[in-house]
C-alpha positions as a LaTeX table, in Angstrom:
\begin{tabular}{lrrr}
\hline
Residue & $x$ (\AA) & $y$ (\AA) & $z$ (\AA) \\
\hline
Met1 & $-227.20$ & 95.10 & 8.24 \\
Pro2 & $-230.28$ & 92.98 & 7.37 \\
Ala3 & $-231.01$ & 89.96 & 9.55 \\
Trp4 & $-230.62$ & 87.50 & 6.66 \\
Leu5 & $-227.13$ & 88.81 & 5.97 \\
Leu6 & $-226.19$ & 88.29 & 9.61 \\
Leu7 & $-227.39$ & 84.68 & 9.36 \\
Val8 & $-225.29$ & 84.16 & 6.23 \\
Glu9 & $-222.24$ & 85.56 & 8.01 \\
Ala10 & $-222.83$ & 83.31 & 11.03 \\
Val11 & $-223.05$ & 80.24 & 8.80 \\
Arg12 & $-219.92$ & 81.28 & 6.92 \\
Leu13 & $-218.00$ & 81.73 & 10.17 \\
Gly14 & $-219.24$ & 78.40 & 11.51 \\
Thr15 & $-218.15$ & 76.66 & 8.31 \\
Ala16 & $-214.71$ & 78.27 & 8.44 \\
Ala17 & $-214.37$ & 77.15 & 12.05 \\
Ala18 & $-215.31$ & 73.59 & 11.19 \\
His19 & $-212.75$ & 73.48 & 8.39 \\
Ala20 & $-210.02$ & 74.83 & 10.69 \\
Gly21 & $-210.84$ & 72.13 & 13.22 \\
Thr22 & $-208.90$ & 73.55 & 16.17 \\
Lys23 & $-210.47$ & 73.86 & 19.60 \\
Ala24 & $-210.22$ & 77.65 & 19.52 \\
Ser25 & $-211.76$ & 77.95 & 16.06 \\
Leu26 & $-214.59$ & 75.59 & 17.00 \\
Ser27 & $-215.29$ & 77.72 & 20.07 \\
Trp28 & $-215.54$ & 80.82 & 17.91 \\
Gly29 & $-217.75$ & 78.93 & 15.45 \\
Ala30 & $-220.07$ & 78.01 & 18.32 \\
Phe31 & $-220.07$ & 81.66 & 19.37 \\
Ala32 & $-221.21$ & 82.66 & 15.86 \\
Ala33 & $-223.83$ & 79.89 & 15.81 \\
Thr34 & $-225.21$ & 81.12 & 19.13 \\
Ala35 & $-225.58$ & 84.59 & 17.65 \\
Ala36 & $-227.39$ & 83.11 & 14.64 \\
Ala37 & $-229.73$ & 81.11 & 16.87 \\
His38 & $-230.50$ & 84.21 & 18.91 \\
Leu39 & $-231.33$ & 86.07 & 15.71 \\
Ala40 & $-233.60$ & 83.25 & 14.52 \\
Ile41 & $-235.47$ & 83.19 & 17.83 \\
His42 & $-235.63$ & 86.97 & 18.25 \\
Pro43 & $-235.62$ & 88.46 & 14.72 \\
Gly44 & $-236.34$ & 91.92 & 16.09 \\
Ala45 & $-233.34$ & 91.81 & 18.44 \\
Gly46 & $-230.81$ & 94.56 & 18.16 \\
Asn47 & $-228.89$ & 93.84 & 15.00 \\
Gln48 & $-226.06$ & 96.04 & 16.25 \\
Val49 & $-225.42$ & 93.62 & 19.12 \\
Leu50 & $-225.41$ & 90.68 & 16.71 \\
Gln51 & $-223.11$ & 92.49 & 14.29 \\
Thr52 & $-220.71$ & 93.08 & 17.17 \\
Thr53 & $-220.94$ & 89.43 & 18.23 \\
Leu54 & $-220.17$ & 88.23 & 14.71 \\
Ala55 & $-217.32$ & 90.70 & 14.41 \\
Gln56 & $-215.86$ & 89.27 & 17.63 \\
Ala57 & $-216.23$ & 85.73 & 16.29 \\
Arg58 & $-214.61$ & 86.74 & 13.00 \\
Met59 & $-211.68$ & 88.32 & 14.82 \\
Gly60 & $-211.33$ & 85.33 & 17.12 \\
Leu61 & $-211.21$ & 82.97 & 14.14 \\
Met62 & $-208.58$ & 85.08 & 12.42 \\
Leu63 & $-206.46$ & 85.22 & 15.57 \\
Ser64 & $-206.73$ & 81.49 & 16.25 \\
Asp65 & $-205.86$ & 80.75 & 12.61 \\
Glu66 & $-202.87$ & 83.09 & 12.79 \\
His67 & $-201.70$ & 81.42 & 16.01 \\
Leu68 & $-202.03$ & 77.99 & 14.40 \\
His69 & $-199.91$ & 79.03 & 11.41 \\
Arg70 & $-197.22$ & 80.47 & 13.68 \\
Arg71 & $-196.98$ & 77.20 & 15.57 \\
Gly72 & $-197.24$ & 74.98 & 12.50 \\
\hline
\end{tabular}
């Protein structure tokens, strides 16, 4: 996956986390933002690692959102 697409995904995840507004979602948003910052600082870094990090953040956001809806 190209680096610019990873940055777009990180921003999208961070925005989704901010809209959800729960502590868990904000933590996952920060996780995605950290991955994006790492990519910006080290553009040649292993994209596979960053893809995995963003996939973890995406899954964490989905799980925290699902948990919120179950409680709500």
